[in-house]
C-alpha positions in Angstrom: 83.0 75.7 85.6 80.7 74.1 88.1 79.5 75.8 91.3 82.0 75.3 94.0 81.5 74.4 97.7 82.9 77.8 98.5 80.3 79.6 96.4 77.6 77.4 98.1 78.9 78.2 101.5 78.7 81.9 100.8 75.2 81.7 99.5 75.9 83.0 96.0 72.9 83.2 93.6 72.7 81.0 90.4 75.0 81.9 87.5 73.8 84.5 85.0 75.3 83.5 81.7 73.3 86.1 79.8 75.1 89.2 81.1 78.2 87.2 82.3 78.9 84.6 79.6 82.4 84.0 80.9 82.1 83.8 84.7 78.3 83.8 85.4 79.0 86.4 88.1 77.1 89.7 88.5 77.1 92.4 91.1 74.7 90.3 93.2 77.4 87.6 93.4 79.9 90.1 94.7 77.4 91.3 97.3 76.7 87.8 98.4 80.4 86.9 98.5 81.0 89.9 100.8 78.1 89.0 103.0 79.0 85.4 103.3 82.7 86.1 104.1 81.7 88.7 106.8 79.1 86.5 108.4 81.6 83.6 108.8 84.3 85.8 110.2 82.0 87.5 112.7 81.2 84.2 114.3 84.7 84.5 115.8 84.3 88.0 117.2 85.1 88.9 120.9 82.0 89.8 123.0 82.6 93.5 122.4 83.4 93.1 118.7 86.8 94.7 118.8 88.7 91.6 117.6 87.9 88.8 115.2 90.1 86.0 116.5 90.1 83.6 113.5 91.4 80.0 114.0 94.9 79.2 113.0 98.5 79.6 114.1 99.4 83.2 115.1 101.6 85.5 113.1 104.8 86.8 114.5 102.9 89.9 115.7 100.9 87.8 118.2 97.2 86.9 118.8 96.0 90.4 119.9 97.4 92.0 116.7 95.9 89.2 114.7 92.5 89.9 116.2 92.7 93.5 115.3 93.6 92.4 111.8 90.4 90.4 111.6 88.4 93.4 112.6 90.2 95.9 110.3 90.4 93.8 107.1 86.8 92.7 107.3 85.7 96.2 108.0 87.2 97.2 104.6 84.9 94.7 102.9 82.0 95.9 104.9 82.8 99.5 104.0 82.7 98.8 100.3 79.6 96.7 100.7 77.6 99.3 102.6 78.9 102.4 100.7 78.2 100.7 97.4 74.6 100.1 98.5 74.1 103.8 99.4 74.1 103.0 103.2 71.8 100.0 103.1 73.0 97.6 105.7 70.6 94.6 105.9 72.9 92.5 107.9 73.6 95.1 110.6 77.3 95.2 109.9 77.9 98.8 110.8 76.5 98.5 114.3 78.9 95.6 115.0 81.9 97.7 113.7 80.8 100.7 115.7 80.7 98.6 118.9 84.1 97.1 118.1 85.6 100.6 117.6 84.2 101.6 121.0 85.6 98.6 122.8 88.9 98.5 121.0 89.9 102.1 121.7 88.6 102.3 125.3 92.0 101.1 126.8 94.4 100.6 123.9 97.5 98.7 124.8 95.9 96.8 127.7 96.3 93.0 127.6 92.6 92.0 127.7 90.1 90.5 125.3 89.0 93.7 123.5 91.7 96.4 123.7 93.6 97.1 120.5 97.4 97.1 120.6 99.1 100.5 120.3 100.6 101.6 117.0 104.4 101.7 117.4 107.4 101.8 115.0 107.3 99.0 112.4 110.3 97.2 113.9 108.8 97.3 117.4 105.1 96.7 117.0 104.2 97.8 113.5 101.4 95.5 112.3 98.7 97.7 113.9 99.9 100.5 111.6 98.9 98.3 108.6 95.5 97.7 110.1 94.9 101.4 111.0 94.6 102.1 107.2 91.8 99.6 106.8 90.0 101.0 109.9 90.4 104.6 108.6 89.2 103.6 105.1 86.3 101.7 106.5 85.3 104.7 108.6 85.6 107.0 105.6 83.6 104.8 103.3 80.7 104.6 105.9 81.0 108.1 107.5 77.3 109.1 107.2 76.1 105.8 108.7 78.7 105.1 111.3 81.2 107.9 112.2 78.7 110.7 112.2 76.5 108.7 114.6 79.2 108.0 117.2 79.5 109.9 120.4 82.2 112.6 120.6 84.0 110.5 123.2 84.3 107.5 120.9 85.4 109.7 118.0 88.1 111.3 120.1 89.4 107.9 121.3 89.5 106.6 117.7 91.4 109.6 116.6 94.0 109.2 119.4 94.5 105.6 118.4 94.7 106.3 114.7 97.3 109.2 115.2 99.7 106.5 116.4 100.2 105.8 112.7 101.3 109.4 112.1 103.7 109.5 115.0 105.7 106.3 114.4 108.0 105.0 111.7 106.6 102.8 108.9 108.5 100.2 107.0 110.4 101.6 104.1 107.9 100.6 101.4 104.1 100.8 100.8 103.7 101.2 104.5 104.0 105.0 104.2 100.6 104.9 102.5 99.0 103.7 105.8 99.5 107.0 107.7 98.6 108.7 104.4 95.3 106.9 104.4 94.7 107.6 108.1 95.5 111.3 107.6 93.2 111.4 104.6 90.3 110.2 106.8 91.1 112.6 109.6 91.1 115.5 107.2 87.8 114.3 105.6 86.1 114.6 109.0 87.5 118.0 109.9 90.4 116.7 112.1 93.3 117.6 109.9 96.3 119.6 111.0 100.0 120.0 110.3 100.6 116.5 111.4 98.2 115.0 108.9 99.4 117.2 106.1 103.0 116.1 106.7 102.1 112.4 106.7 100.4 112.9 103.3 103.3 115.0 101.9 105.9 112.4 102.9 104.0 109.5 101.4 103.6 111.3 98.1 107.3 112.3 98.0 108.2 108.7 98.4 105.7 107.6 95.9 107.3 109.9 93.3 110.7 108.4 94.2 109.5 104.9 93.7 107.8 105.4 90.4 109.8 103.7 87.7 107.5 104.2 84.6 105.1 102.1 82.6 102.6 102.4 85.4 104.9 100.5 87.8 106.1 101.4 91.3 108.9 99.8 93.2 107.8 98.7 96.6 110.3 100.9 98.4 113.9 101.6 97.4 115.2 98.9 95.2 113.5 96.7 92.6 110.6 94.9 94.2 107.7 94.8 91.7 104.7 92.7 92.4 101.0 92.7 93.2 101.5 95.5 95.8 101.3 97.8 92.8 97.6 97.2 92.4 96.4 96.5 95.9 98.4 99.2 97.6 100.6 101.7 95.7 97.9 102.6 93.2 94.9 101.8 95.3 95.4 104.1 98.3 96.3 107.4 96.6 93.7 107.1 93.8 90.9 105.9 96.1 91.7 108.8 98.5 91.5 111.3 95.7 88.3 109.7 94.3 86.6 109.8 97.7 87.7 113.4 98.3 86.4 114.5 94.8 89.8 115.9 94.0 89.8 115.9 90.2 93.4 117.1 89.9 94.9 114.3 92.1 92.5 111.8 90.6 93.8 112.7 87.1 97.4 112.4 88.2 97.2 109.1 90.0 94.6 107.8 87.5 96.9 108.3 84.5 99.5 106.1 86.2 96.9 103.4 87.0 95.7 103.5 83.4 99.3 102.9 82.2 99.7 100.1 84.8 96.6 98.3 83.6 97.9 98.0 80.1 100.3 95.3 81.4 98.6 94.2 84.6 95.4 93.2 82.7 97.3 90.7 80.7 98.6 89.1 83.9 95.4 87.1 84.5 94.9 83.7 82.9 92.0 82.6 80.9 90.8 80.7 84.0 90.9 84.0 86.0 94.1 83.2 88.0 96.5 86.1 88.7 100.2 85.4 88.2 101.7 83.5 91.1 104.6 85.7 92.0 105.7 88.1 94.7 104.8 88.1 98.3 101.5 88.1 100.2 99.9 85.8 97.7 97.4 84.7 100.3 95.5 88.0 99.5 94.4 86.1 96.4 91.7 88.0 94.4 93.0 91.4 95.9 95.2 91.2 92.8 92.3 92.4 90.8 91.7 95.5 93.0 93.5 97.8 90.5 91.4 96.6 87.7 88.2 97.3 89.7 89.4 100.7 90.9 90.2 101.7 87.3 86.6 100.8 86.3 85.1 102.6 89.3 87.1 105.8 88.7 87.1 105.7 84.9 90.9 105.6 84.8 91.4 102.4 82.7 92.2 101.4 79.2 89.8 98.5 79.4 86.2 98.3 78.2 83.8 97.8 81.1 83.0 94.3 80.0 86.7 93.4 80.0 87.2 94.8 83.5 84.3 92.9 84.7 85.5 89.7 83.1 88.9 90.1 84.9 87.7 90.9 88.4 84.9 88.4 88.4 87.1 85.8 86.9 89.6 86.2 89.6 87.0 86.0 92.4 85.4 82.9 90.9 88.8 81.3 90.3 89.5 81.2 94.0 86.0 80.4 95.2 85.9 77.4 92.8 89.2 76.1 94.1 88.8 75.9 97.8 90.0 79.3 99.0 87.0 79.3 101.4 87.0 76.4 103.8 84.1 74.5 105.3 83.8 77.1 108.0 83.3 79.8 105.4 86.7 81.4 106.2 89.4 82.3 103.8 92.4 80.0 104.5 96.1 80.8 104.6 97.3 79.7 101.1 96.4 79.9 97.5 93.7 77.4 96.4 93.3 75.9 99.9 95.9 76.0 102.8 99.5 76.2 101.5 102.2 77.1 104.1 104.9 77.6 101.5 102.9 80.5 100.0 103.1 82.5 103.3 105.4 85.0 105.0 106.1 85.2 108.7 103.8 88.2 109.0 100.8 86.2 107.8 98.2 85.4 110.5 94.7 83.8 110.4 93.1 87.1 109.3 95.7 88.1 106.7 93.8 86.6 103.7 91.1 89.2 104.3 93.2 91.9 102.5 91.4 90.2 99.6 88.6 92.6 100.7 90.3 95.3 98.6 88.8 93.6 95.5 85.3 94.6 96.7 86.2 98.2 95.6 84.2 97.1 92.6 81.0 97.5 94.7 81.5 101.3 94.7 80.2 101.1 91.1 76.4 101.1 91.4 74.2 98.6 89.6 73.7 100.9 86.7 77.4 101.6 86.2 78.9 100.3 82.9 81.0 97.8 84.9 77.8 95.9 85.8 75.5 97.0 83.0 77.8 96.0 80.2 78.0 92.3 79.3 81.3 90.5 79.9 83.9 90.5 77.2 87.0 88.4 76.7 90.0 89.0 79.0 93.3 90.1 77.3 94.7 86.6 77.8 91.8 85.2 75.9 92.7 87.1 72.7 95.4 86.3 70.3 98.8 85.1 71.6 100.7 88.1 73.0 104.2 89.0 74.1 104.5 92.3 76.0 107.6 93.8 77.5 107.5 96.1 80.6 110.9 97.8 80.6 110.4 99.7 83.9 110.0 96.4 85.8 112.2 94.2 83.6 109.2 91.9 82.8 108.3 90.0 79.7 104.7 88.8 79.7 103.7 85.9 77.4 100.1 84.7 76.9 98.7 81.9 74.8 95.1 81.8 73.7 94.8 78.0 73.2 95.2 77.3 77.0 94.8 80.7 78.6 98.2 80.5 80.3 100.1 83.6 81.1 103.8 83.5 81.9 105.9 86.2 83.5 109.7 86.2 82.7 111.4 88.0 85.5 114.5 90.0 84.6 113.9 92.9 87.0 112.2 92.2 90.3 114.3 90.9 93.2 113.0 92.2 96.6 116.6 93.0 97.7 117.1 96.4 99.3 119.9 98.7 98.0 121.7 98.5 101.4 121.2 94.7 101.8 123.9 92.2 101.1 123.3 89.2 98.8 123.0 86.1 100.9 122.0 82.8 99.5 120.2 82.0 102.8 117.7 84.8 102.0 116.8 83.6 98.5 113.1 84.1 98.0 111.4 81.6 95.6 108.7 84.2 94.9 111.2 86.7 93.4 114.4 84.8 92.5 113.1 82.6 89.7 113.4 83.3 86.0 109.7 82.8 85.3 106.3 82.5 86.9 102.9 81.7 85.5 99.1 81.5 86.2 99.2 77.7 86.4 102.4 76.9 88.2 104.0 78.1 91.4 107.6 78.1 92.5 108.9 75.0 94.3 109.8 75.5 97.9 113.2 76.5 99.1 113.8 73.0 100.4 113.2 71.4 96.9 115.1 71.8 93.6 114.4 75.3 92.3 112.3 75.6 89.2 113.1 78.1 86.4 116.6 78.7 87.7 120.1 78.9 86.3 122.6 77.8 88.9 126.3 77.2 89.0 127.7 74.6 91.3 131.2 75.1 92.7 132.8 72.9 95.3 129.4 71.1 95.8 127.5 74.3 96.6 124.7 75.4 94.2 124.3 79.1 93.6 121.3 81.3 94.2 120.0 84.3 92.3 119.4 87.4 94.4 120.0 90.9 93.1 118.8 91.1 89.4 120.3 93.7 87.1 118.2 94.4 84.0 119.9 94.5 80.7 116.9 95.5 78.6 113.7 94.2 77.1 111.5 94.8 74.1 108.8 93.3 71.9 107.6 93.1 68.3 104.8 91.4 66.5 104.3 88.0 68.1 107.6 88.0 70.0 109.6 89.7 72.7 112.7 89.5 74.8 114.1 90.4 78.2 117.6 90.1 79.7 119.4 90.5 83.0 122.6 89.5 84.8 123.2 88.4 88.4 126.1 87.5 90.7 125.8 83.9 91.7 126.0 83.6 95.5 126.6 80.4 97.5 125.1 79.0 100.7 128.3 77.4 102.0 132.0 78.2 101.6 132.9 81.6 100.1 129.7 83.4 99.2 131.0 84.4 95.8 133.6 83.3 93.2 135.8 86.1 91.8 134.8 87.0 88.3 131.8 84.6 88.2 128.7 86.2 86.6 125.6 84.9 84.8 123.9 86.8 82.0 120.4 85.6 81.0 118.1 86.2 78.0 114.6 85.0 77.4 113.0 85.2 74.0 109.3 84.4 73.9 107.4 83.3 70.8 104.0 81.6 70.9 104.2 79.2 73.8 107.9 78.7 73.4 110.8 80.3 75.4 114.3 80.5 74.1 116.5 80.7 77.2 120.1 81.7 76.5 122.7 82.2 79.2 126.3 83.3 79.2 128.3 82.1 82.2 131.5 84.2 82.7 134.5 83.3 84.9 133.5 79.8 85.8 136.3 78.1 87.7 137.6 74.6 86.8 135.2 71.9 87.9 132.1 74.2 87.9 128.8 72.8 86.7 125.8 74.8 85.3 122.2 73.6 85.7 119.0 75.0 84.1 115.6 74.0 85.3 112.2 74.5 83.7 108.6 74.7 84.9 107.5 72.6 87.9 104.4 70.5 87.1 102.5 67.4 88.0 103.6 64.9 85.3 100.1 63.4 85.4 98.3 66.7 85.4 96.8 68.8 82.6 99.8 71.2 82.4 102.9 70.0 80.6 106.5 71.3 80.9 109.5 70.6 78.6 113.0 71.7 78.5 115.4 70.8 75.6 119.0 71.7 75.2 119.9 73.5 72.0 123.6 74.4 72.6 126.1 73.6 75.3 124.0 71.4 77.5 125.2 67.8 78.0 122.6 66.0 80.1 118.9 66.2 80.9 116.8 64.6 83.6 113.6 65.2 85.6 114.1 66.0 89.3 111.5 65.7 91.9 109.9 68.3 94.1 108.1 66.3 96.8 106.8 69.4 98.6 105.0 70.4 95.4 103.7 73.9 94.7 100.6 75.9 95.3 99.0 74.1 92.4 100.0 70.5 93.0 101.1 68.6 96.1 103.9 66.8 94.2 105.8 68.0 91.1 108.7 67.2 88.8 111.1 69.8 87.3 113.0 69.2 84.0 116.8 70.0 84.4 119.7 70.4 82.0 123.3 70.2 83.1 126.8 70.9 81.7 130.4 71.2 82.9 131.5 74.8 82.4 134.9 76.6 82.6 135.7 80.2 81.7 133.1 81.8 79.5 130.4 79.6 78.0 127.2 80.3 76.0 124.3 77.9 76.7 120.9 77.7 75.0 117.7 75.8 75.6 114.1 75.7 74.5 111.4 75.7 77.2 107.7 75.2 76.9 104.7 75.2 79.2 101.2 74.3 77.9 97.8 73.0 78.8 96.7 72.7 75.2 96.0 69.0 74.7 96.7 69.5 70.9 100.1 71.1 71.4 103.1 69.2 70.0 105.7 69.9 72.7 109.3 69.5 71.6 111.0 66.3 72.7 114.7 65.7 72.8 116.1 65.7 69.3 113.0 67.3 67.7 113.6 70.0 65.2 109.9 71.1 64.8 110.4 74.4 66.6 114.1 75.3 66.0 115.8 73.9 63.0 119.2 75.6 63.3 121.4 77.0 66.0 124.7 78.8 65.2 127.1 80.1 67.9 130.1 82.3 67.1 131.9 83.5 70.2 129.4 85.5 72.3 126.8 85.6 69.6 124.1 83.0 69.0 121.6 82.8 66.1 118.5 80.6 66.2 116.4 79.9 63.1 112.7 79.1 63.8 111.3 76.2 61.8 107.7 77.6 61.5 108.5 80.6 59.3 112.3 80.7 58.9 112.8 83.8 61.0 116.0 84.2 62.9 116.7 85.5 66.4 120.2 86.8 67.0 121.5 87.4 70.5 124.8 89.2 70.9 126.4 89.5 74.3 128.7 92.5 74.8 130.6 94.0 77.7 127.7 94.2 80.2 125.2 94.5 77.3 122.9 92.3 75.3 121.3 93.0 71.9 118.5 90.9 70.4 117.4 91.2 66.8 114.9 89.3 64.6 114.5 89.1 60.9 
């Protein structure tokens, strides 16, 4: 990699390829990145420093809330930066944040240039509750050098504002960890009481309820699994215990993070990219926060050099690809600006939740994280296929190109009490697969990695995902699920219509088998593959093996987060009643790879279908994969 304009703008030192042969980044690079980002953001501060009003369209919460967001999220980066340096603050950051705290809490709720908005219920004025956690954590990290030097009046005002988070209703997901974090800070400075204790108890009760196993939490009731695991659901409770020196709680939360990192660490590509799936992707390298926290606390299955490779690789990936604009600010998007990546709650300062990755700076220079030389990331080792039963994931990585793919048979972001409406289909959860080199197409373009049924001219959406199982063996793995097709026009469902989906991964290949049940006369099934730029370095293929009648490439002019224009391979077939369909998909950036073309038998040399059972023979070694659909079940065997 060459030095990027983003790295130059932030004033990063030259690469160190002796200790960091993979990324060139050291602890000094992380410090410089934090300093550069903070300096650029503070150029947009209000005179009193209470708000950082960054340029760009406001979020749905409004400009005043967005300004608080700028203060709070950058304060988090400053907190890690100064605490990691033992209180050294050469850029005078803490004085600025102390002044801002004073100005923002003087008359909270007033409509002026400095006053912070009040913290109310999530459905009324909830965003300040999110930011209260970053304010509290920043204060906790810097207590000896900031909080302990404030006047009693400022401390009292700050506490009154923060307590709004304890007295109002969070959203029903990771938001409960915001009052938890506020309460943890108040208790750490001798201001705890029954109110703080209850906020912490309630969050931990819900965290237990949301834990699904394999180190994965659902983000609230339901089956939403994404990067919020690392940058919220694991980070807040373990960091709280670590800062409190609570060994018992650290061990409990740390054991779960250790388990989580067994799969999460494989979800970063050889180029450092995290998987592009789930919401809030504009937080970018915050996806590595869990890896960094594991290294800092010692609760990790990874060697220090591997952890360092993953976290520094993720930071460099984005700095090398335009995440920082010419003004030194993180943009709303992925590489550069990308509106389709965003949610309505995203505002100009939202990307600064990326500050959570700077938890790595809590490890001092002599810590093994920085003293050990970098080692290869998990995705840079032999080809791997890993199943994550709790989340319904199948993770597939290939060494030749460093690409990681996530086959999604379990995460849907649909609440248990929520109906399934096609209008609410979310490309960041609904697709069959995601990767580190492709993003989903926009809702306005043909959907990539999707099995749809068209009835009466309406094409179905995938909303609630019901896992049917997953597993893996040596060099291969599988995952399966079913969903109820829902339609945007006409009747929302068709009686008896159901789709069952199975993915079998082997090397870079994906066997995709679907059973469509109850298809009415005149129905049409369509399967799409990966969305790529046909002239780019990443290639996508999709070949019918059984049941598919036609193939074509369709266009996605709005592109993805990785390319401004893309094409998507698509297969189609008329279906009636119960039909089994099979296809072979492949995604690669390996220039030496022989991708299967139509009619090729170099990957699969035989396909046999008998009723609801399909058997595929792989050409390379003659092994066979047998998929048997049952009554709401799927079994997958290999010999």
